[in-house]
C-alpha positions as CSV (number, residue, x, y, z in Angstrom):
1,Q,36.9,-101.9,114.3
2,V,36.9,-102.5,110.6
3,Q,38.0,-100.0,108.0
4,L,37.5,-100.2,104.3
5,V,39.6,-98.0,102.0
6,E,38.6,-97.7,98.3
7,S,40.9,-96.6,95.5
8,G,41.0,-96.5,91.7
9,G,38.2,-94.1,90.9
10,G,38.4,-91.1,88.6
11,L,37.4,-89.6,85.3
12,V,37.4,-91.7,82.2
13,Q,35.9,-91.4,78.7
14,A,33.1,-93.6,77.6
15,G,34.4,-97.0,76.4
16,G,37.3,-96.8,78.8
17,S,38.2,-98.9,81.8
18,L,38.8,-98.5,85.5
19,R,39.8,-100.9,88.3
20,L,38.5,-100.2,91.8
21,S,40.1,-101.8,94.9
22,C,38.8,-102.0,98.4
23,A,41.1,-103.1,101.2
24,A,39.7,-104.1,104.6
25,S,41.7,-103.9,107.8
26,G,41.1,-104.2,111.5
27,S,39.1,-106.9,113.2
28,I,38.7,-109.0,110.1
29,S,37.8,-112.7,110.4
30,N,36.5,-114.9,107.6
31,I,34.8,-112.3,105.4
32,N,31.8,-113.9,103.8
33,T,30.4,-111.6,101.1
34,M,32.2,-108.6,99.5
35,G,30.5,-106.3,97.2
36,W,30.3,-103.0,95.3
37,Y,27.4,-100.6,95.3
38,R,26.9,-97.3,93.5
39,Q,24.8,-94.3,93.9
40,A,24.1,-91.9,91.1
41,P,23.0,-88.3,91.8
42,G,19.4,-88.3,92.8
43,K,19.1,-92.1,92.8
44,Q,19.1,-94.8,95.4
45,R,22.2,-96.8,96.1
46,E,22.2,-100.0,94.1
47,L,24.1,-103.3,94.1
48,V,26.6,-103.5,91.3
49,A,28.3,-106.8,92.0
50,A,28.9,-109.2,94.9
51,I,31.2,-112.1,95.5
52,I,30.8,-114.8,98.1
53,R,33.7,-116.6,99.8
54,D,33.3,-119.7,97.6
55,G,33.7,-117.5,94.5
56,S,30.1,-117.2,93.5
57,T,29.3,-113.9,91.9
58,N,26.2,-111.8,91.3
59,Y,25.9,-108.8,89.0
60,A,23.4,-106.1,88.2
61,D,21.9,-106.7,84.7
62,S,23.2,-103.3,83.6
63,V,26.9,-104.3,84.1
64,K,26.9,-108.0,83.1
65,G,29.5,-108.7,80.5
66,R,31.4,-105.4,81.3
67,F,32.3,-105.6,85.0
68,T,34.2,-108.3,86.8
69,I,34.3,-108.6,90.6
70,S,37.1,-110.6,92.3
71,R,38.7,-111.0,95.7
72,D,42.0,-111.7,97.3
73,D,41.3,-113.2,100.8
74,A,45.0,-113.1,101.7
75,K,44.8,-109.4,101.3
76,N,41.2,-108.9,102.5
77,T,40.7,-107.0,99.2
78,V,37.9,-106.9,96.7
79,Y,38.3,-105.6,93.2
80,L,36.0,-104.4,90.5
81,Q,37.3,-104.3,86.9
82,M,35.1,-102.0,84.9
83,N,35.3,-102.2,81.1
84,S,33.3,-100.5,78.3
85,L,32.2,-97.8,80.7
86,K,29.2,-95.8,79.9
87,P,28.1,-92.3,81.1
88,E,25.3,-94.0,83.1
89,D,28.0,-95.8,85.2
90,T,28.8,-92.4,86.7
91,G,28.3,-92.3,90.5
92,V,29.9,-92.8,93.9
93,Y,31.0,-96.4,94.3
94,F,31.0,-98.0,97.7
95,C,32.4,-101.3,98.8
96,A,30.8,-103.3,101.5
97,I,31.7,-106.5,103.4
98,N,29.9,-108.9,105.6
99,N,32.2,-109.9,108.4
100,L,30.8,-112.2,111.0
101,G,27.3,-111.0,110.3
102,M,28.1,-107.3,110.5
103,I,28.0,-105.1,107.4
104,Y,30.7,-102.5,106.9
105,W,30.9,-99.8,104.3
106,G,33.7,-97.9,102.7
107,Q,33.6,-94.1,102.4
108,G,32.8,-94.2,98.7
109,I,34.8,-93.2,95.6
110,Q,33.8,-91.1,92.6
111,V,33.6,-92.6,89.1
112,T,32.8,-90.2,86.3
113,V,32.4,-91.4,82.7
114,S,32.3,-88.6,80.2
115,S,30.5,-89.0,76.8
């Protein structure tokens, strides 16, 4: 069993910052990809950012230059630093990991950006 626990969400004004964390526990072994997705009301879930074990990263165009993804493999944790937040960044943010070919999801955490 693998569990993912997200933290760090909340309400922030436009232009503000938040840092999301996602800690994985359980039967963890050599996590390859770790990522963050988000789902806005009435929209499909979309990839926000991903980071591979070698440190390579990938970002959605809408967050490039504002968000930074990082990971701490010693803690099995992935982070998402979100700066210059916009109201359109509002949504439920989910972390996901690829562990030995299996995809695991967190329960999601709300991020609300007020204008």
